C-alpha positions in Angstrom: -16.6 95.6 -177.0 -16.2 91.3 -177.4 -15.8 88.7 -174.7 -12.3 88.2 -174.8 -11.7 92.0 -173.7 -14.4 92.3 -170.7 -12.2 93.0 -168.2 -14.2 91.0 -165.3 -12.8 88.5 -167.2 -9.4 89.4 -167.6 -8.6 90.6 -164.5 -11.4 88.1 -162.7 -8.0 86.8 -160.9 -6.4 90.3 -160.4 -4.9 91.4 -156.7 -7.0 94.2 -155.2 -6.4 97.6 -156.0 -5.0 98.9 -152.9 -2.3 95.8 -153.1 -1.5 95.7 -156.4 -0.7 99.6 -155.9 1.9 98.6 -152.8 3.7 96.6 -154.9 4.0 98.5 -158.0 5.3 101.2 -155.6 7.3 98.6 -154.6 8.9 97.9 -157.7 8.7 101.3 -158.4 10.9 102.4 -155.8 13.2 98.7 -156.6 13.7 99.9 -160.4 14.6 103.7 -159.3 17.0 103.0 -156.7 19.0 100.9 -160.1 18.9 103.5 -162.6 20.2 106.2 -159.2 23.1 103.1 -158.6 23.6 103.3 -162.6 22.7 99.6 -163.1 20.3 98.3 -166.2 16.7 97.6 -165.4 15.7 94.2 -166.7 13.6 95.0 -169.8 11.2 91.7 -168.7 10.8 93.0 -165.2 10.5 96.2 -166.4 7.6 94.8 -168.4 5.8 93.3 -165.9 5.6 96.4 -164.1 4.6 98.4 -166.8 1.5 95.7 -167.6 0.7 95.5 -164.2 0.6 99.4 -164.1 -1.6 99.6 -167.1 -4.1 97.5 -165.5 -4.3 99.2 -162.5 -4.9 102.9 -164.1 -7.5 100.6 -166.4 -9.2 99.4 -163.7 -9.2 102.6 -161.5 -10.5 104.0 -165.2 -13.2 101.6 -165.3 -14.3 103.0 -162.0 -14.1 106.4 -162.7 -11.9 106.5 -158.9 -10.2 109.5 -159.3 -12.9 110.8 -161.7 -13.9 110.1 -165.4 -11.3 112.6 -166.4 -8.1 112.5 -164.3 -8.6 108.8 -164.1 -8.7 108.5 -167.8 -5.1 110.6 -168.6 -3.5 108.3 -165.8 -4.9 105.8 -167.7 -3.5 106.4 -171.2 0.1 107.4 -170.1 0.3 104.0 -168.5 -0.6 102.7 -171.6 1.6 104.6 -173.6 4.7 103.6 -171.2 3.6 99.4 -172.1 3.1 100.4 -175.9 6.5 102.2 -176.4 8.8 99.8 -173.9 6.8 97.1 -176.0 8.2 98.7 -179.5 11.2 99.1 -178.0 11.4 95.6 -176.8 9.1 93.1 -179.3 11.0 90.3 -178.4 8.6 90.4 -175.0 5.5 90.9 -176.5 3.4 88.0 -176.1 3.3 86.0 -179.5 -0.1 86.1 -181.3 0.1 90.1 -180.1 0.5 93.4 -182.5 2.5 96.6 -180.1 -0.5 99.4 -181.2 1.6 101.8 -182.7 2.8 105.8 -181.5 -0.2 107.5 -181.6 -3.2 104.7 -181.6 -6.0 105.6 -179.8 -7.2 104.9 -176.3 -9.5 102.2 -177.7 -6.9 100.6 -179.2 -4.4 100.8 -176.0 -6.4 99.8 -174.0 -7.2 96.2 -175.3 -3.6 96.0 -176.2 -3.1 96.2 -172.6 -5.9 93.8 -171.6 -4.9 91.4 -173.8 -1.2 91.2 -173.2 -2.6 90.7 -169.2 -4.7 87.9 -170.2 -1.1 86.3 -172.5 0.4 87.0 -169.2 1.7 83.3 -167.9 0.3 84.7 -164.8 -3.6 85.0 -165.1 
C-alpha cells in the first residue's frame, strides 16, 4: 500500500467512531425525512454523507470490529454506494480522481474512498 493511502495518515483527523456514527445517523434520518416528504436530496450533501459512511466502514473493517467477514461486507456496500453516486454525479468527484467502474474489486473501491477522503476540504 502506498503511503498516500495509509489509513493512519488519511484518517488522522477523522472523528472517533462513536461520534461519527451519531452524526451519520442524524444525517441519514434527515435524508430519509426529505425523501418521505417528497423532497429531493442535495447530491453534494448526499456525497459527503456517503463518503463519511464509507470511511466509517473502512475504519471498522480495518479493525474487524464486527468480525472480519461482516465488516468487509458492510464496507463493500458503503464503497459501492459512494462509487454509484459518483458515477451518477461526476461533477462532484474531486479533480484527479477516477470513479471505479461498476464491479470494481474491493481494494480498488477502498483506495477510491481513501483518496476521496484525502481530497475532501475538511481533512
